[in-house]
N, C-alpha and C positions, 0 to 999 in steps of 0.2 A: 422600830419602824411601825407606823400606824397601820391599822387594818386596811384603810382606804388605799394607802400607798402600796401595800403588799398585793392587794387585789388588782390595782392598776398595772403593776409590774407583771403579774401573772397573765393578765389579758394581753398586754403588749407582746408577750412571747408566743401568743397563739397565732396560727395561720389565719389570714383573712378569709372571710366567708365560710369558716368552719364552725358549725353550731356548737354552743356550750350551754350548760345549765348552772345554776347557783351551787349545785353540789360540788363543782370543781373547786370551790373556795372554802370548803369546810376546813376548819383549823386555822384559817387566816383571820377570823374575826367572828363576832356574834352574827346570828341570822339577821338581826336588825341592821348591823353595820354593812353586811353584804348587800342586803336589799337597797339600802340608802345609796351605797356606792354605785350599784348598777343603775339605779334611777338617775343619779347625777350624770353618769357617763352617757346614758341614753339621751338626756337633755342636751348634753354638750356635743352629741354627734359622734363620740368616739366608738360607741357600740350601737347596734340596732336590735330592737326587740322584734323577732320574726314570728313569735307566737307566745302564748302564755308560758312563762318560765324558760324560754329559749332565746338565746342572743347570738349575735355574730359581730366580729369586727368587720365593718362594711368594706367591700372592695369595689371602688368606682370603676365604671366601664367607660369605653371611648364614647359612648352615647350619652353620657352625662347623668346616668342613674346607677344605683348600686346593684351589683349582681345579687341574686337570691340563691340561698342554698336549696338543694333538691329536697323533696319529701323524704327520700331515702336517707340523706344526711341527717335530717332532723330526727327521723325515727331512730337512727343509730345513736344519736346524742342522748335521747330520752332513755333508750335501753341501757346505755352506759351508766347514766345517772342512777338507774334503778337496779343496776347489776342484773339485768334481765337478758333473755335471749329473744331474738326476733327472726321472723322469716316472712317472705312475701306471702300474700293471701293465695289460697288455692285457685281462685278464678284466674288470677294473673299467671300463676304457674302453669295452669292447664292451657292457657292461651299460648304461652311460650313454647310448650311442647307440641302444639298443634292439635290439641284435643278440643279446642274451642276457637272461634273467630271473634268472640265478643270481648271488646276491650273495656275493662273497668273504667268508669268515668272519674272516680276519686281513688286516691292511694289508700290502701288498707294493708296493715301488717299484723301478723299474729305475734303475740308476745307472752312471755311467762310473767311479765310484770302486770301492772294495773291497766285496765281499759281506760282509754281517754280519747277525746277528739280535740283537734287543734286546727284552727283556721290559719292557712298560709296563703295570704292573698285571696285568689279566687278558688283555691283548693281547700278541701277539708280533709286533713290527715286523720285517719282512724287507726288506733292501736287496739286490737281486740284480744283480750285475755283468753287463752285456751289451755287445756291440760298439757302437762309436760310430755305426755305420750305423743301429742301431735307436733311437738317440736324436737323429737328425738334426734334428728339430723340437722337441725337448724344451724346455719353458719357454715355448713360444709357444702361441697359441690353437689351432694345428693339431697340437700335440704329442700330445694324447690320441687324435686320429683316427689318426695314424700308429701309435701303440701298439696301437690296436684292430685295424688292418689286419694288423700283424705277428702278432698273436694269432690272428686268424681263419685266416690262412695261405692258401696257394695254392689249396687245394681249395674254400675258402669265399668267396673274394673275386671279385666279378664287377662288371659295370657297374651292377647293381642295388645293390650295396654302396655305390658312390660316389653313386648317386642318393639313397640314404637319408642318407648323410653330408651331401649338399648341402642336404637339407631340414632337417637337425638343426643344422647349424653356421651361425654368422654368415657372411655372404657374404664378408667380408674374410678370415676364417679358411680358408674353403674355397678361395679364390683362392690363398692362401699354400700350401696343400696341393698344389694343381694346379701351382703354379709350381716346386715341388720334385720334379717327376716324375723328373728325372735322378738323384735320390738314392734312388729306389725300386728294388727288384729288378724284373726284367723282367716277372714275372707280375703284379705290382702295377701297374706303369706301363701295361701292356697293357690291363688292365681299366679304368684311368682313361681311356686313349685311346678305348676303345670307348664309354664313357659320354659323353665329350665329343663324339664323332662323332654319337651318337644325339641328344644335347641340341641339336645344331645343325640337325637335320633339321626 
């Protein structure tokens, strides 16, 4: 079976509107063969390039245009290609927990992979490389809370911050956050300890 046919069959098995990258086809042909096949399929309309190095099988809508994948779907596809971990940016996490009313105008994700920007229509998706410490709980229910705490910073995080998180988060998620105190910087873990001591009174 030729590389082109193998790649076409692989793409045909993918759900429509689910982003993928050329990494998915490693082992099915040379990089040149993969790129040429993707270019040909794009011209034929079988796939759509939604951003640099990211494609989808288009899913037509009842309104006559193709549905677009979300920024989150694209971010996860890129992270999967890089074998990286991602989490929502702290500003958005803080907003979700009620620490801020400001809504970010463009999607930003923290990643253990490489930093990059990708234009998705009118949106500009940003993946920002951060240290593994800031992604300690990424991908878990407690991940957004950790992201929010890093964003708020030493001057804003107190026992009241954790009290608000405890009210907002599922109990299991907050317990996971508390259980990872050793992975927090001292200013963060100290605030958590103060909250725990007050909660026990």
